[in-house]
N, C-alpha and C positions, 0 to 999 in steps of 0.2 A: 712667760708669758708667754702664747701658744703662739704657731708658726700662723701665719696663713696661707690657708692650703688650697683659697681658689682658684682654680683655674684662670688664668689670663682673662677670657673670654667673659668669663662668669664676674669678675672682677669689675671690667669694663660694662656689662647689662649694668651692674649696681650702681655704678660712676654717672654711668647717663640718668639713670631713673633719679638718684641724687640729684643730679641738675634740672630736670625735668621737674620736681617738686618744690625746691627753688623759683625755679621761674616761673611756676606755674601758680604757686598759692603766696610766695613772700614777694615775689615783684610789686604784685599789684597795690600791697599793702604799702608800700613806699613813692614818694617823689620822685625819688630815684635811687636807683640801683646799679653799680660802674659796674662794668667787663672786669673780669676772670676772677670772679669771685669762688670763695671757697667755703661753704656750708655743708661741716661737718650733720647727718641727721635734721636732716631740716623742719623734721616733726619736732623736733623740740625746739625749735628758735620761732621764739614771739612775738610778732610787730602788731602795735596799735597806735593811731590816734596819725591825725595831720602833719603833713610838713617834715618828713624824716627822709632826708638823703643821706648816703654811704656812698663814699668815694670806689674805685677802684681794688682787685685785689682784698677787698675785704675777705675774713676768716670769722668763721662762728663755730663753735664747737658745743652743737648741744645736747645731753644728756637727759634720759627718760627722768634722774631726781634732781638733777641741776641745768632747767632747764636756760636759755638767754633769752631775756626780756629785755626789746625796744616799746619803752612806752610814751607819747604826750599825750597827758590832759591836760589840753589848757583851757585857760579860764572859759575860754567862746568857743560854741563849733567855730572850727576850721583854726583856732589859734594854738599857739606854744611852738617850737620845733628842736628837734637834735641834726646837727650837720655833724657827719662823719667822718675823717679824711679818707686819704686810700692809704692803702696798706693795711688795717688796721686789725689787729685781735684780739677777740672776745671770748673768753675762756668759757668752760661750762660753770653755771652758774653767776655769771655776769649780769649785771643787771644796769641798764639807766633810764632813770624816771625826771620826766621835762614835765613842769609849766608849764616854764616861757622859757627857756633859751639853753641848751646843753650842746655845748662844741668840742669836739674831737680834734685834735690836727692830725697830720698826715703821721701810721709809724707806730698810734700809740699800742703800748698793749696790758690787756688788760687782762691778771689770770684769776684764779679761778674765786667764785663767791668776790668778788669787787663789785661795787656799788657808785653809781656817781647819781646823783640827786642833786636839783636845785631848788626845792622847797622841802620847808617843812609840813607840806600840807594841812595845818590846822595853827591856831595862833594856839597863845597859854591861855586865855582866858575866853574865847570862841573857839569851840571846837567845834563848828560848824562853817567854819570860812578859811580862805589863806590869808594871810598876810598881805596888803594892798601893791607893796613896793615890790618888780621881779628881782630876785637876785641869781641872775644868769651864772652858769660852771665856763667857764672856756679852761682846758689843758689844749700845751702845748703840744709841740711836735717831738717824736720820741718818747714821750712818756712811760713810764712803765708805773703800772698799778697792783704791790704785791699781791698774795693771798689774801680775800677777805678784807682788805682794805677799803676805807671807805672816804668819802669825798662828797661835802657837805655844800648848803648853799651859797653861793656869793663867791666860790673861791674860783682864784683864777693859777693855774701850775705851771710856769715854766718851764722850756723845752728841755728834752735831754735828762728831768727830773725823776726820781725812782721816789715812789714811794714804799714804805715795808709791809710787810704781813701782816695784815690789823690795825693798823695805823688808823686814826679819824683824823680827816683835812678839815681843820676849821675856818684857817685862815689863808692868806696868798703866801704862793712855794713860789722863789723863784730859780729862776733859772740853772740847773748843774749841780744841783742839791741831791743826799739824800734824807727824807726825814721820814721819823719814826715818831713810836708812842700815839695817846691819844691824853690831850691833842698832839697832834703830829708836831715836831719841832726838829729842827735839819741838826743834822746827825756827823751828816760829810760835806766835804764837798769835791764836785766832779770836776775832772782838768780838763774842757774843751779842746785844748790844744790835740791832744794823744788824739783825738776825733770819734767818731763813732760809726760801729759800724750797722747800720739800718735795717729793719723792713722793707724799708724802700730800696735798700740793695739789692736783697732777698729775689724785690720782685719789677726789679730796674727792665727786665726783658720777661716780663709774663710767659707769654707764648714760650720762648726757648726753657722759662722754669718748666710748664703743665709738660713740652718734650721729654727734656730729661726724666720728668716723675715719670712718665711714661715706659719713657725703655728700661728703668729702673724696675720696676713692674712686668715688663717681659723676661728681663732677666731673670727674676729670683722670680718667677711663678712659672716660669715656662712647663717644667717636668710634672705641675701637681697634674694630678687631674680629677675628675666629675669623681670617681665611687670612690677615692680615697678623703675627698672635700666630705662626701656624705657620711661614709662612716664617722668621721671627727662629730659632724652634726650631733649622731645617733648615738655613739660613745665620747665623749670629751675628755672621758681621762686619758682613753688610748693618743688621745689626740699630740705628737710631739712638741719642746717646747724648745724657744729657740734661744 
C-alpha cells in the first residue's frame, strides 16, 4: 500500500472539493441527506428517484468499476421510497433498488457488491409488468450484509444479524443470527447479552470524530512536501510503501 504523500493542505483541499461535490450534486437528489456524511469519490455514487431519505453520518465509497447505486423506480411518478437510517455504510458496488419500499435501520453495513431489492421487476408470465402487490424489505439496526450478499423482495432481517458473503436471502431472518447459503439459512446464533459495538457508537460524537481524524492527518502528513507528492504522481514506482 502506497503512503499518502500529499501535504496536509492539499488533502484538505481535496476533502473540501469532495464535500462540495456531494452537497451540490447528490443532496438535491435526496429528499433528505443527514449531516456529517462521508461520501468517498461521490462522482461514483448514483442516486435517482423520489423519496430517498438518508440519515446522519452516512458513509458511501464509490469506485469507478463499483459504483454505489441508490434508486427508486416507483409504479407511478412520485411513488416508492428508500429510507436509510443513521450511520449506515455502503461499500463499493452496494446497490438499493426499490419499487415500493426499502427501509434500512441504523448502523447497517453493506459490504462490497451487496444488493437489496423489493421487487422481481417482471412477473413470470408477463415480462412487461411487475406483480401488483408490494413486497417491501426492512433491514433492522446493526445488520451486516457480507460481500455480494443479496436480499430479495418481501424480506425482513432482524437487528444485529449477519448475512454471509454471497448468501441469497429469500425469507425473513430473525434477530441475532448469522445466515449463509442460497437460499440463506441460519448457521449460527449470536448472544445479544454480550453486547454489540456498532457504527452508532463510532459516530456518537460526529464532530469529535471529524476533529480526531483531522488531527491524525495533520500529524501523519505534516512532513510531506508538494514536490515529493508531484514526483510520486509522475513516477509511481518510486513512491514509498507503508
